[in-house]
C-alpha positions as CSV (number, residue, x, y, z in Angstrom):
1,X,162.3,-49.5,111.6
2,X,165.9,-48.9,110.8
3,X,166.9,-46.3,108.3
4,X,170.2,-46.4,106.4
5,X,172.0,-43.8,104.3
6,X,174.3,-45.6,101.9
7,X,176.3,-45.5,98.7
8,X,175.5,-47.8,95.7
9,X,176.4,-47.4,92.0
10,X,177.9,-44.0,92.5
11,X,174.7,-42.7,94.2
12,X,173.9,-41.8,97.8
13,X,170.6,-43.2,98.8
14,X,168.3,-43.8,101.8
15,X,166.7,-47.1,102.6
16,X,164.8,-49.1,105.2
17,X,166.6,-52.2,106.4
18,X,164.6,-55.3,105.6
19,X,166.5,-58.5,106.6
20,X,169.5,-58.6,104.2
21,X,168.2,-55.9,101.9
22,X,167.7,-52.1,101.8
23,X,164.3,-50.9,100.6
24,X,165.3,-47.8,98.6
25,X,163.4,-44.6,99.5
26,X,162.6,-41.8,97.2
27,X,164.6,-39.3,99.2
28,X,165.8,-38.3,102.7
29,X,163.0,-39.4,105.1
30,X,163.6,-36.3,107.1
31,X,162.0,-34.3,104.3
32,X,160.5,-36.9,101.8
33,X,158.9,-39.3,104.2
34,X,159.1,-43.1,103.6
35,X,158.0,-43.5,100.0
36,X,159.7,-46.6,98.5
37,X,160.9,-46.5,94.9
38,X,160.3,-50.2,94.4
39,X,164.0,-50.9,94.2
40,X,166.0,-53.1,96.7
41,X,169.7,-53.2,97.3
42,X,171.4,-56.1,99.1
43,X,173.1,-54.7,102.2
44,X,176.2,-56.7,101.1
45,X,176.4,-54.5,98.0
46,X,176.0,-51.2,99.8
47,X,178.4,-49.0,101.7
48,X,176.8,-47.7,104.8
49,X,177.4,-44.0,105.4
50,X,176.8,-41.7,108.4
51,X,173.1,-42.1,108.7
52,X,172.6,-38.4,108.9
53,X,174.8,-35.3,108.2
54,X,173.5,-32.6,110.6
55,X,172.3,-29.6,108.7
56,X,173.5,-27.3,111.4
57,X,175.1,-28.9,114.5
58,X,175.9,-31.7,116.8
59,X,174.8,-30.9,120.4
60,X,176.8,-32.8,123.0
61,X,176.4,-33.4,126.7
62,X,179.3,-33.5,129.1
63,X,179.5,-35.5,132.4
64,X,176.1,-37.1,132.1
65,X,177.1,-40.3,134.0
66,X,178.1,-40.0,137.6
67,X,181.2,-42.3,137.4
68,X,182.5,-40.5,134.3
69,X,182.1,-37.1,136.0
70,X,184.2,-38.6,138.9
71,X,186.9,-39.9,136.6
72,X,187.2,-36.5,135.0
73,X,187.8,-35.0,138.4
74,X,184.6,-33.1,139.1
75,X,181.0,-33.4,140.2
76,X,178.1,-34.0,137.8
77,X,176.5,-30.7,136.8
78,X,172.9,-30.0,138.0
79,X,171.8,-29.2,134.4
80,X,173.0,-30.8,131.2
81,X,176.4,-29.4,130.3
82,X,176.2,-28.5,126.6
83,X,178.8,-28.0,123.9
84,X,178.8,-28.3,120.1
85,X,180.7,-30.2,117.5
86,X,180.7,-29.0,113.9
87,X,179.0,-31.2,111.3
88,X,182.4,-31.5,109.5
89,X,183.5,-33.8,112.3
90,X,180.9,-36.4,111.3
91,X,182.1,-39.7,109.6
92,X,180.3,-42.9,109.0
93,X,180.6,-46.5,110.1
94,X,183.9,-48.1,109.0
95,X,185.4,-44.7,108.4
96,X,188.8,-43.8,109.9
97,X,189.4,-41.6,113.0
98,X,192.4,-39.5,112.3
99,X,194.6,-38.5,115.3
100,X,195.7,-34.9,114.8
101,X,199.4,-34.3,114.8
102,X,199.1,-31.5,117.4
103,X,197.5,-33.9,120.0
104,X,199.2,-36.7,121.9
105,X,196.1,-37.9,123.7
106,X,193.2,-38.8,121.4
107,X,190.4,-40.5,123.4
108,X,187.2,-42.4,122.7
109,X,183.8,-41.7,124.3
110,X,181.0,-44.1,123.3
111,X,177.6,-42.5,123.4
112,X,173.9,-42.8,122.5
113,X,173.1,-40.4,119.7
114,X,169.6,-38.9,119.1
115,X,168.5,-37.6,115.7
116,X,166.0,-34.7,115.7
117,X,163.1,-35.2,113.4
118,X,161.3,-31.8,113.5
119,X,162.0,-28.3,114.6
120,X,162.2,-27.9,118.4
121,X,162.4,-24.7,120.3
122,X,161.5,-24.2,124.0
123,X,159.8,-27.7,124.1
124,X,158.6,-29.1,127.4
125,X,160.1,-32.3,128.7
126,X,156.8,-34.2,128.3
127,X,156.7,-33.2,124.6
128,X,160.4,-33.6,123.8
129,X,160.4,-37.1,122.4
130,X,157.8,-36.1,119.8
131,X,160.7,-34.3,118.1
132,X,162.9,-37.4,117.7
133,X,163.3,-39.2,114.4
134,X,165.3,-42.0,116.0
135,X,168.5,-43.1,117.6
136,X,171.9,-44.2,116.5
137,X,175.4,-44.6,118.0
138,X,178.1,-41.9,118.4
139,X,181.7,-41.6,119.4
140,X,182.6,-38.3,120.9
141,X,186.3,-38.5,120.0
142,X,188.3,-36.0,122.1
143,X,191.9,-34.6,122.0
144,X,192.1,-34.6,125.8
145,X,195.4,-32.8,126.1
146,X,194.0,-29.9,124.0
147,X,190.8,-29.9,126.1
148,X,192.9,-29.3,129.2
149,X,195.1,-26.8,127.5
150,X,192.3,-24.7,125.9
151,X,190.0,-24.6,129.0
152,X,187.1,-25.0,126.6
153,X,186.1,-27.8,124.3
154,X,185.5,-26.6,120.8
155,X,188.9,-27.4,119.3
156,X,189.5,-30.6,121.3
157,X,186.1,-32.1,120.3
158,X,185.7,-30.6,116.8
159,X,188.5,-32.0,114.6
160,X,187.5,-33.7,111.3
161,X,186.6,-37.4,111.9
162,X,185.9,-36.8,115.7
163,X,182.2,-37.6,115.4
164,X,181.6,-41.2,114.0
165,X,177.9,-41.9,113.7
166,X,176.0,-45.1,112.7
167,X,175.4,-47.7,111.5
168,X,171.7,-46.9,111.1
169,X,168.9,-44.9,112.7
170,X,166.3,-46.9,114.7
171,X,162.9,-45.2,115.0
172,X,161.6,-47.6,117.7
173,X,164.5,-47.8,120.1
174,X,163.9,-47.7,123.8
175,X,167.0,-46.4,125.8
176,X,165.5,-47.9,129.0
177,X,166.3,-51.4,127.9
178,X,169.7,-50.9,126.3
179,X,173.4,-51.2,127.4
180,X,176.4,-49.4,125.9
181,X,179.7,-51.1,125.5
182,X,182.9,-49.7,124.0
183,X,185.8,-52.0,123.0
184,X,189.3,-51.2,121.8
185,X,190.9,-54.0,119.9
186,X,188.3,-56.3,121.4
187,X,189.0,-55.3,125.0
188,X,186.0,-53.9,126.9
189,X,186.7,-50.3,128.1
190,X,183.2,-49.0,128.8
191,X,180.0,-50.7,129.8
192,X,176.9,-49.2,131.4
193,X,173.1,-49.3,131.0
194,X,171.7,-46.2,129.4
195,X,169.5,-45.8,132.4
196,X,172.7,-44.6,134.2
197,X,172.4,-41.3,132.4
198,X,171.8,-38.5,134.9
199,X,169.7,-36.4,132.5
200,X,167.3,-38.3,130.2
201,X,167.0,-37.9,126.5
202,X,163.8,-35.9,127.0
203,X,165.4,-33.6,129.6
204,X,168.4,-33.0,127.4
205,X,166.2,-32.1,124.4
206,X,164.1,-29.7,126.4
207,X,167.1,-28.1,128.0
208,X,169.0,-27.7,124.7
209,X,166.0,-26.3,122.9
210,X,165.9,-23.4,125.4
211,X,169.2,-22.2,123.9
212,X,169.3,-23.6,120.4
213,X,166.6,-24.1,117.8
214,X,167.0,-27.8,117.0
215,X,166.5,-28.5,113.3
216,X,165.6,-31.7,111.5
217,X,168.8,-33.7,111.2
218,X,170.5,-32.2,114.2
219,X,172.2,-34.8,116.4
220,X,172.4,-34.9,120.2
221,X,175.2,-36.9,121.8
222,X,173.9,-37.8,125.3
223,X,177.2,-38.3,127.2
224,X,179.6,-41.2,127.9
225,X,180.0,-43.7,130.7
226,X,183.2,-44.1,132.8
227,X,186.2,-45.8,131.2
228,X,187.3,-43.4,128.5
229,X,190.8,-43.9,127.3
230,X,193.4,-43.3,124.6
231,X,193.5,-44.4,121.0
232,X,196.6,-45.2,119.1
233,X,197.2,-45.6,115.3
234,X,196.3,-49.1,114.3
235,X,193.5,-49.5,116.9
236,X,190.0,-50.5,116.1
237,X,187.3,-49.0,118.4
238,X,183.8,-50.4,118.5
239,X,180.8,-48.9,120.3
240,X,177.9,-51.2,120.6
241,X,174.4,-50.4,122.0
242,X,171.8,-53.1,122.4
243,X,169.3,-52.9,119.5
244,X,171.3,-50.3,117.5
245,X,174.2,-52.5,116.4
246,X,178.0,-51.7,116.3
247,X,179.7,-48.6,115.3
248,X,183.3,-49.6,114.3
249,X,186.2,-47.2,113.4
250,X,189.8,-47.8,112.6
251,X,192.4,-45.2,113.9
252,X,195.4,-43.7,112.1
253,X,197.7,-40.8,112.6
254,X,197.4,-37.7,110.4
255,X,199.8,-37.6,107.5
256,X,202.9,-35.5,108.1
257,X,202.7,-32.0,106.9
258,X,204.2,-31.4,103.5
């Protein structure tokens, strides 16, 4: 099942994808379940939004692919390397990534995103996937020059528009059978099977839940493969994961300060 959050007739709604239609739900399935209203909206008439706006946080994992750890100039960490993005960084499919004026090196990082479905605290690895609502696609956009300058990642990873998510949430996705591919203006920049992740989804959830209480709607970005690179104004970046679709974002520069 694929869940969409979308705009239609000046309302923000949730629906289940059914071929070319969206079966409208009575509310957010995180809290209201999957009760249909009886209405249907053609996908062509809807504007897909970020499928979830995290209530508290986006938890991210750094250097979770061996080749990416090497390209960043270091060894892969023994445990998942965690950092946070604010929920104000989240945008939806088709929204614009804005390159901040104070950065000269804005980069893409295509990633598998996990949406937490129920509260998780100190969960065991073997129970971790029971806390997952589903999966979507993320782009961990990064001001790389500011990341180096600051020596920590909050500012470089946390700008508004630096966390595209979408297009929908799949509740029956299997990461073991999927490949991630990132393209900039149609040129392939990243490509790797999700099985190349050093730490699995279950391991990441268990590890993160030791530090943070994971709430329904929280999102976990699971790390990016090798091949990260810069984005320029006018670019289009696409992150595609088998079975999850394509997350497409245009890029522009921030407007000059008044």
